Biopython code that builds the backbone (N, CA, C, O; Angstrom):
import numpy as np
from Bio.PDB.StructureBuilder import StructureBuilder

atoms = [
    (1, "MET", "N", (92.331, 93.250, 73.999)),
    (1, "MET", "CA", (92.366, 94.487, 74.020)),
    (1, "MET", "C", (91.532, 95.058, 73.133)),
    (1, "MET", "O", (91.881, 96.156, 72.699)),
    (2, "ARG", "N", (90.616, 94.641, 72.788)),
    (2, "ARG", "CA", (89.313, 95.339, 72.276)),
    (2, "ARG", "C", (88.396, 95.608, 73.222)),
    (2, "ARG", "O", (87.566, 96.480, 72.967)),
    (3, "LEU", "N", (88.354, 94.947, 74.456)),
    (3, "LEU", "CA", (87.517, 95.475, 75.520)),
    (3, "LEU", "C", (88.191, 96.714, 76.273)),
    (3, "LEU", "O", (87.549, 97.662, 76.727)),
    (4, "LEU", "N", (89.481, 96.578, 76.334)),
    (4, "LEU", "CA", (90.080, 97.784, 76.811)),
    (4, "LEU", "C", (89.981, 99.112, 76.061)),
    (4, "LEU", "O", (89.811, 100.212, 76.588)),
    (5, "HIS", "N", (90.128, 98.826, 74.608)),
    (5, "HIS", "CA", (89.703, 100.159, 73.582)),
    (5, "HIS", "C", (88.365, 100.588, 73.634)),
    (5, "HIS", "O", (88.123, 101.767, 73.375)),
    (6, "ARG", "N", (87.308, 99.681, 73.978)),
    (6, "ARG", "CA", (85.995, 99.994, 73.969)),
    (6, "ARG", "C", (85.488, 100.321, 75.410)),
    (6, "ARG", "O", (84.328, 100.292, 75.821)),
    (7, "ARG", "N", (86.710, 100.659, 76.122)),
    (7, "ARG", "CA", (86.548, 100.681, 77.793)),
    (7, "ARG", "C", (85.558, 100.182, 78.372)),
    (7, "ARG", "O", (84.920, 100.893, 79.148)),
    (8, "VAL", "N", (85.137, 98.698, 78.120)),
    (8, "VAL", "CA", (84.483, 97.696, 78.645)),
    (8, "VAL", "C", (85.107, 97.309, 80.144)),
    (8, "VAL", "O", (84.457, 97.023, 81.150)),
    (9, "ILE", "N", (86.601, 97.386, 79.995)),
    (9, "ILE", "CA", (87.464, 97.095, 81.005)),
    (9, "ILE", "C", (88.282, 97.993, 81.175)),
    (9, "ILE", "O", (88.624, 98.540, 80.126)),
    (10, "GLU", "N", (88.934, 98.531, 82.473)),
    (10, "GLU", "CA", (89.781, 99.189, 82.987)),
    (10, "GLU", "C", (90.982, 98.703, 83.751)),
    (10, "GLU", "O", (90.699, 98.104, 84.789)),
    (11, "VAL", "N", (91.915, 98.794, 83.546)),
    (11, "VAL", "CA", (93.304, 98.539, 84.290)),
    (11, "VAL", "C", (93.591, 99.780, 85.209)),
    (11, "VAL", "O", (94.193, 100.744, 84.738)),
    (12, "ALA", "N", (93.153, 99.768, 86.555)),
    (12, "ALA", "CA", (93.489, 101.126, 87.427)),
    (12, "ALA", "C", (94.520, 100.782, 88.434)),
    (12, "ALA", "O", (94.361, 100.985, 89.638)),
    (13, "PHE", "N", (95.771, 100.161, 87.815)),
    (13, "PHE", "CA", (96.731, 99.905, 88.215)),
    (13, "PHE", "C", (97.839, 100.733, 87.735)),
    (13, "PHE", "O", (97.984, 100.663, 86.514)),
    (14, "HIS", "N", (98.709, 101.540, 88.383)),
    (14, "HIS", "CA", (99.686, 102.534, 87.876)),
    (14, "HIS", "C", (101.049, 102.131, 88.299)),
    (14, "HIS", "O", (101.310, 102.113, 89.501)),
    (15, "VAL", "N", (102.058, 101.762, 87.299)),
    (15, "VAL", "CA", (103.137, 101.073, 88.137)),
    (15, "VAL", "C", (103.860, 102.303, 89.115)),
    (15, "VAL", "O", (104.513, 102.093, 90.137)),
    (16, "GLU", "N", (103.593, 103.466, 88.584)),
    (16, "GLU", "CA", (104.724, 104.684, 89.270)),
    (16, "GLU", "C", (103.822, 104.895, 90.582)),
    (16, "GLU", "O", (104.165, 105.814, 91.325)),
    (17, "ASP", "N", (102.914, 104.276, 90.868)),
    (17, "ASP", "CA", (102.420, 104.380, 92.234)),
    (17, "ASP", "C", (102.577, 103.502, 93.245)),
    (17, "ASP", "O", (102.084, 103.653, 94.363)),
    (18, "HIS", "N", (103.471, 102.280, 92.785)),
    (18, "HIS", "CA", (103.978, 101.262, 93.513)),
    (18, "HIS", "C", (105.299, 100.852, 93.550)),
    (18, "HIS", "O", (105.621, 99.748, 93.991)),
    (19, "LEU", "N", (106.198, 101.780, 93.056)),
    (19, "LEU", "CA", (107.558, 101.520, 92.594)),
    (19, "LEU", "C", (108.110, 100.635, 93.878)),
    (19, "LEU", "O", (108.314, 99.431, 93.727)),
    (20, "GLU", "N", (108.292, 101.148, 94.879)),
    (20, "GLU", "CA", (108.994, 100.534, 96.439)),
    (20, "GLU", "C", (108.789, 99.163, 96.341)),
    (20, "GLU", "O", (109.654, 98.310, 96.139)),
    (21, "PRO", "N", (107.418, 98.975, 96.517)),
    (21, "PRO", "CA", (106.933, 97.675, 96.613)),
    (21, "PRO", "C", (107.251, 96.561, 95.702)),
    (21, "PRO", "O", (107.611, 95.407, 95.932)),
    (22, "LEU", "N", (106.978, 97.335, 94.384)),
    (22, "LEU", "CA", (107.495, 96.497, 93.378)),
    (22, "LEU", "C", (108.936, 96.059, 93.261)),
    (22, "LEU", "O", (109.247, 94.917, 92.923)),
    (23, "ALA", "N", (109.922, 97.143, 93.594)),
    (23, "ALA", "CA", (111.377, 97.108, 93.755)),
    (23, "ALA", "C", (111.620, 96.090, 94.798)),
    (23, "ALA", "O", (112.614, 95.383, 94.634)),
    (24, "ARG", "N", (110.874, 95.889, 95.860)),
    (24, "ARG", "CA", (111.280, 94.976, 96.936)),
    (24, "ARG", "C", (110.951, 93.847, 96.695)),
    (24, "ARG", "O", (111.571, 92.951, 97.268)),
    (25, "LEU", "N", (109.714, 93.452, 95.638)),
    (25, "LEU", "CA", (109.289, 92.141, 95.208)),
    (25, "LEU", "C", (110.277, 91.660, 94.447)),
    (25, "LEU", "O", (110.713, 90.540, 94.713)),
    (26, "MET", "N", (110.823, 92.412, 93.353)),
    (26, "MET", "CA", (111.710, 92.047, 92.441)),
    (26, "MET", "C", (113.157, 91.737, 93.322)),
    (26, "MET", "O", (113.841, 90.737, 93.103)),
    (27, "HIS", "N", (113.378, 92.408, 93.991)),
    (27, "HIS", "CA", (114.677, 91.922, 94.859)),
    (27, "HIS", "C", (114.368, 90.686, 95.450)),
    (27, "HIS", "O", (115.062, 89.721, 95.129)),
    (28, "LYS", "N", (113.331, 90.520, 96.361)),
    (28, "LYS", "CA", (113.145, 89.052, 97.188)),
    (28, "LYS", "C", (113.066, 88.160, 96.270)),
    (28, "LYS", "O", (113.481, 87.068, 96.657)),
    (29, "TYR", "N", (112.646, 88.187, 95.051)),
    (29, "TYR", "CA", (112.580, 86.968, 94.002)),
    (29, "TYR", "C", (113.324, 87.009, 92.931)),
    (29, "TYR", "O", (112.944, 86.555, 91.852)),
    (30, "ALA", "N", (114.615, 87.634, 93.147)),
    (30, "ALA", "CA", (115.838, 88.031, 92.067)),
    (30, "ALA", "C", (116.022, 86.516, 91.685)),
    (30, "ALA", "O", (115.947, 86.403, 90.462)),
    (31, "THR", "N", (116.240, 85.303, 92.322)),
    (31, "THR", "CA", (116.575, 84.139, 91.981)),
    (31, "THR", "C", (115.793, 83.414, 90.942)),
    (31, "THR", "O", (116.214, 82.630, 90.093)),
    (32, "VAL", "N", (114.629, 83.801, 91.155)),
    (32, "VAL", "CA", (113.136, 83.113, 90.373)),
    (32, "VAL", "C", (113.310, 83.098, 88.749)),
    (32, "VAL", "O", (113.056, 82.173, 87.977)),
    (33, "PRO", "N", (113.873, 84.539, 88.434)),
    (33, "PRO", "CA", (113.584, 85.991, 88.685)),
    (33, "PRO", "C", (112.336, 86.265, 88.182)),
    (33, "PRO", "O", (111.786, 85.887, 87.148)),
    (34, "MET", "N", (111.897, 87.134, 89.267)),
    (34, "MET", "CA", (110.610, 87.885, 89.092)),
    (34, "MET", "C", (110.679, 88.878, 88.155)),
    (34, "MET", "O", (111.517, 89.769, 88.295)),
    (35, "SER", "N", (109.676, 88.864, 86.901)),
    (35, "SER", "CA", (109.802, 90.162, 86.205)),
    (35, "SER", "C", (108.779, 90.979, 86.656)),
    (35, "SER", "O", (107.932, 90.660, 87.490)),
    (36, "LEU", "N", (108.921, 92.506, 85.834)),
    (36, "LEU", "CA", (108.188, 93.416, 86.509)),
    (36, "LEU", "C", (106.679, 93.243, 86.278)),
    (36, "LEU", "O", (105.969, 93.897, 87.043)),
    (37, "ALA", "N", (106.047, 92.466, 85.341)),
    (37, "ALA", "CA", (105.015, 91.889, 85.054)),
    (37, "ALA", "C", (104.335, 90.853, 86.262)),
    (37, "ALA", "O", (103.155, 90.901, 86.611)),
    (38, "ASP", "N", (105.285, 89.987, 86.764)),
    (38, "ASP", "CA", (104.763, 89.255, 87.894)),
    (38, "ASP", "C", (104.918, 90.029, 89.225)),
    (38, "ASP", "O", (104.315, 89.593, 90.205)),
    (39, "ALA", "N", (105.684, 91.152, 89.339)),
    (39, "ALA", "CA", (105.676, 91.836, 90.408)),
    (39, "ALA", "C", (104.181, 92.570, 90.538)),
    (39, "ALA", "O", (103.475, 92.527, 91.546)),
    (40, "CYS", "N", (103.859, 93.253, 89.291)),
    (40, "CYS", "CA", (102.557, 93.902, 89.487)),
    (40, "CYS", "C", (101.553, 93.181, 89.532)),
    (40, "CYS", "O", (100.532, 93.798, 89.834)),
    (41, "LEU", "N", (101.396, 91.788, 89.295)),
    (41, "LEU", "CA", (100.229, 90.950, 89.581)),
    (41, "LEU", "C", (100.383, 90.818, 91.166)),
    (41, "LEU", "O", (99.468, 91.235, 91.876)),
    (42, "VAL", "N", (101.247, 90.385, 91.597)),
    (42, "VAL", "CA", (101.596, 90.099, 93.068)),
    (42, "VAL", "C", (101.084, 91.367, 93.827)),
    (42, "VAL", "O", (100.288, 91.367, 94.766)),
    (43, "ARG", "N", (101.656, 92.393, 93.277)),
    (43, "ARG", "CA", (101.306, 93.861, 93.885)),
    (43, "ARG", "C", (99.728, 93.990, 93.960)),
    (43, "ARG", "O", (99.153, 94.120, 95.041)),
    (44, "MET", "N", (99.150, 93.953, 92.902)),
    (44, "MET", "CA", (97.683, 93.737, 92.867)),
    (44, "MET", "C", (96.937, 93.019, 93.598)),
    (44, "MET", "O", (95.804, 93.251, 94.019)),
    (45, "ALA", "N", (97.710, 91.995, 93.762)),
    (45, "ALA", "CA", (96.691, 91.173, 94.713)),
    (45, "ALA", "C", (97.262, 91.445, 95.993)),
    (45, "ALA", "O", (96.775, 90.526, 96.652)),
    (46, "GLU", "N", (97.814, 91.955, 96.602)),
    (46, "GLU", "CA", (98.005, 92.765, 97.655)),
    (46, "GLU", "C", (97.213, 93.790, 97.974)),
    (46, "GLU", "O", (96.821, 93.861, 99.139)),
    (47, "VAL", "N", (96.898, 94.575, 97.224)),
    (47, "VAL", "CA", (95.879, 96.062, 97.316)),
    (47, "VAL", "C", (94.822, 95.722, 96.968)),
    (47, "VAL", "O", (93.911, 96.474, 97.314)),
    (48, "LEU", "N", (94.516, 94.745, 96.323)),
    (48, "LEU", "CA", (92.792, 94.402, 96.126)),
    (48, "LEU", "C", (92.375, 93.089, 96.756)),
    (48, "LEU", "O", (92.566, 91.998, 96.218)),
    (49, "PRO", "N", (91.796, 93.265, 97.929)),
    (49, "PRO", "CA", (91.531, 92.170, 98.833)),
    (49, "PRO", "C", (90.387, 91.034, 98.133)),
    (49, "PRO", "O", (89.332, 91.327, 97.570)),
    (50, "GLY", "N", (90.874, 89.864, 98.330)),
    (50, "GLY", "CA", (90.004, 88.944, 97.635)),
    (50, "GLY", "C", (90.446, 88.597, 96.195)),
    (50, "GLY", "O", (89.911, 87.774, 95.452)),
    (51, "SER", "N", (91.313, 89.226, 95.986)),
    (51, "SER", "CA", (91.790, 88.751, 94.459)),
    (51, "SER", "C", (92.597, 87.279, 94.271)),
    (51, "SER", "O", (93.420, 86.761, 95.026)),
    (52, "THR", "N", (92.145, 86.877, 93.196)),
    (52, "THR", "CA", (92.919, 85.666, 92.548)),
    (52, "THR", "C", (93.659, 85.930, 91.366)),
    (52, "THR", "O", (93.257, 86.746, 90.537)),
    (53, "VAL", "N", (94.715, 85.293, 91.236)),
    (53, "VAL", "CA", (95.421, 85.434, 90.114)),
    (53, "VAL", "C", (95.319, 84.378, 89.033)),
    (53, "VAL", "O", (95.481, 83.207, 89.375)),
    (54, "LEU", "N", (95.060, 84.673, 87.730)),
    (54, "LEU", "CA", (94.891, 83.336, 86.901)),
    (54, "LEU", "C", (96.229, 83.552, 85.977)),
    (54, "LEU", "O", (96.577, 84.586, 85.406)),
    (55, "THR", "N", (96.812, 82.404, 85.996)),
    (55, "THR", "CA", (98.190, 82.276, 85.395)),
    (55, "THR", "C", (98.564, 80.997, 84.801)),
    (55, "THR", "O", (98.128, 79.992, 85.361)),
    (56, "LEU", "N", (99.269, 80.861, 83.803)),
    (56, "LEU", "CA", (100.190, 79.420, 83.267)),
    (56, "LEU", "C", (101.458, 79.456, 83.924)),
    (56, "LEU", "O", (102.115, 78.422, 83.809)),
    (57, "ASP", "N", (102.032, 80.501, 84.668)),
    (57, "ASP", "CA", (103.349, 80.814, 85.394)),
    (57, "ASP", "C", (103.282, 80.254, 86.586)),
    (57, "ASP", "O", (102.666, 80.715, 87.548)),
    (58, "ARG", "N", (104.075, 78.985, 86.551)),
    (58, "ARG", "CA", (104.090, 78.162, 87.976)),
    (58, "ARG", "C", (105.146, 78.798, 88.959)),
    (58, "ARG", "O", (105.477, 78.148, 89.950)),
    (59, "ASP", "N", (105.677, 80.015, 88.730)),
    (59, "ASP", "CA", (106.337, 80.594, 89.571)),
    (59, "ASP", "C", (105.387, 81.164, 90.872)),
    (59, "ASP", "O", (105.700, 81.235, 92.060)),
    (60, "PHE", "N", (104.071, 81.554, 90.180)),
    (60, "PHE", "CA", (103.206, 82.277, 91.166)),
    (60, "PHE", "C", (102.920, 80.990, 92.470)),
    (60, "PHE", "O", (102.227, 81.269, 93.449)),
    (61, "ARG", "N", (103.569, 79.574, 92.297)),
    (61, "ARG", "CA", (103.493, 78.974, 93.507)),
    (61, "ARG", "C", (104.558, 79.437, 94.724)),
    (61, "ARG", "O", (104.540, 79.174, 95.926)),
    (62, "LEU", "N", (105.268, 80.045, 94.110)),
    (62, "LEU", "CA", (106.319, 80.488, 94.912)),
    (62, "LEU", "C", (106.247, 81.866, 95.666)),
    (62, "LEU", "O", (106.637, 82.166, 96.794)),
    (63, "TYR", "N", (105.790, 82.416, 94.948)),
    (63, "TYR", "CA", (105.322, 84.056, 95.475)),
    (63, "TYR", "C", (104.424, 84.293, 96.370)),
    (63, "TYR", "O", (103.263, 83.924, 96.195)),
    (64, "ARG", "N", (104.842, 84.993, 97.553)),
    (64, "ARG", "CA", (103.777, 85.383, 98.396)),
    (64, "ARG", "C", (103.279, 86.891, 98.573)),
    (64, "ARG", "O", (104.157, 87.743, 98.443)),
    (65, "LYS", "N", (102.497, 87.158, 98.742)),
    (65, "LYS", "CA", (101.745, 88.810, 98.914)),
    (65, "LYS", "C", (102.099, 88.860, 100.370)),
    (65, "LYS", "O", (102.117, 87.933, 101.179)),
    (66, "SER", "N", (102.456, 90.491, 100.588)),
    (66, "SER", "CA", (102.387, 90.838, 101.975)),
    (66, "SER", "C", (103.174, 90.156, 102.879)),
    (66, "SER", "O", (102.737, 89.948, 104.011)),
    (67, "GLY", "N", (104.500, 89.699, 102.479)),
    (67, "GLY", "CA", (105.348, 89.135, 103.123)),
    (67, "GLY", "C", (105.461, 87.445, 103.231)),
    (67, "GLY", "O", (106.441, 86.893, 102.729)),
    (68, "ARG", "N", (104.407, 86.650, 103.912)),
    (68, "ARG", "CA", (104.548, 85.323, 103.806)),
    (68, "ARG", "C", (103.013, 84.871, 103.539)),
    (68, "ARG", "O", (102.848, 83.686, 103.828)),
    (69, "GLN", "N", (101.745, 85.581, 103.017)),
    (69, "GLN", "CA", (100.770, 85.072, 102.675)),
    (69, "GLN", "C", (100.485, 84.109, 101.412)),
    (69, "GLN", "O", (100.904, 84.648, 100.388)),
    (70, "VAL", "N", (100.127, 83.336, 101.264)),
    (70, "VAL", "CA", (100.061, 82.527, 99.883)),
    (70, "VAL", "C", (99.278, 83.277, 99.097)),
    (70, "VAL", "O", (98.214, 83.773, 99.467)),
    (71, "LEU", "N", (99.815, 83.401, 97.881)),
    (71, "LEU", "CA", (99.126, 83.904, 96.614)),
    (71, "LEU", "C", (98.024, 83.193, 96.018)),
    (71, "LEU", "O", (98.300, 82.193, 95.355)),
    (72, "PRO", "N", (96.625, 83.601, 96.166)),
    (72, "PRO", "CA", (95.379, 82.814, 95.499)),
    (72, "PRO", "C", (95.855, 82.679, 94.059)),
    (72, "PRO", "O", (96.091, 83.666, 93.362)),
    (73, "VAL", "N", (95.985, 81.444, 93.642)),
    (73, "VAL", "CA", (96.219, 81.323, 92.072)),
    (73, "VAL", "C", (95.161, 80.470, 91.281)),
    (73, "VAL", "O", (94.677, 79.565, 91.960)),
    (74, "ILE", "N", (94.803, 80.544, 90.281)),
    (74, "ILE", "CA", (94.083, 79.445, 89.349)),
    (74, "ILE", "C", (94.945, 79.276, 88.247)),
    (74, "ILE", "O", (95.301, 80.231, 87.556)),
    (75, "MET", "N", (95.345, 77.968, 88.021)),
    (75, "MET", "CA", (96.097, 77.502, 86.857)),
    (75, "MET", "C", (95.384, 76.686, 86.444)),
    (75, "MET", "O", (94.455, 76.245, 87.120)),
    (76, "PRO", "N", (95.691, 76.224, 85.034)),
    (76, "PRO", "CA", (94.708, 75.301, 84.237)),
    (76, "PRO", "C", (94.887, 73.908, 84.820)),
    (76, "PRO", "O", (94.008, 73.083, 84.572)),
    (77, "GLU", "N", (96.010, 73.528, 85.627)),
    (77, "GLU", "CA", (95.746, 72.118, 86.104)),
    (77, "GLU", "C", (94.761, 72.185, 87.333)),
    (77, "GLU", "O", (94.412, 71.188, 87.966)),
    (78, "ASP", "N", (94.422, 73.254, 87.552)),
    (78, "ASP", "CA", (93.319, 73.532, 89.170)),
    (78, "ASP", "C", (91.884, 73.520, 88.213)),
    (78, "ASP", "O", (90.844, 73.461, 88.868)),
    (79, "LEU", "N", (91.780, 73.560, 87.067)),
    (79, "LEU", "CA", (90.362, 73.463, 86.490)),
    (79, "LEU", "C", (89.751, 72.231, 86.453)),
    (79, "LEU", "O", (88.614, 72.119, 85.996)),
]
sb = StructureBuilder()
sb.init_structure("model")
sb.init_model(0)
sb.init_chain("A")
sb.init_seg("    ")
for serial, (resi, resn, name, xyz) in enumerate(atoms, 1):
    if name == "N":
        sb.init_residue(resn, " ", resi, " ")
    sb.init_atom(name, np.array(xyz, "f"), 0.0, 1.0, " ", f" {name:<3s}", serial, name[0])
structure = sb.get_structure()
């Protein structure tokens, strides 16, 4: 949070710009269930080529980006 307040890092993802894709993701993974936060991370991975999600949440092994593409993730067990 300090880095955000000092503007060292910036989160340039605006939920309102991605409402439909987020709703589709949350509907697709409703049985998991997918949270809005998870959907945002998957969507960011879709729009930011070459990105990888760092997470503790094993549900990310199930999620796919852009339909069927494996979502690159780093989990502590991978380190």
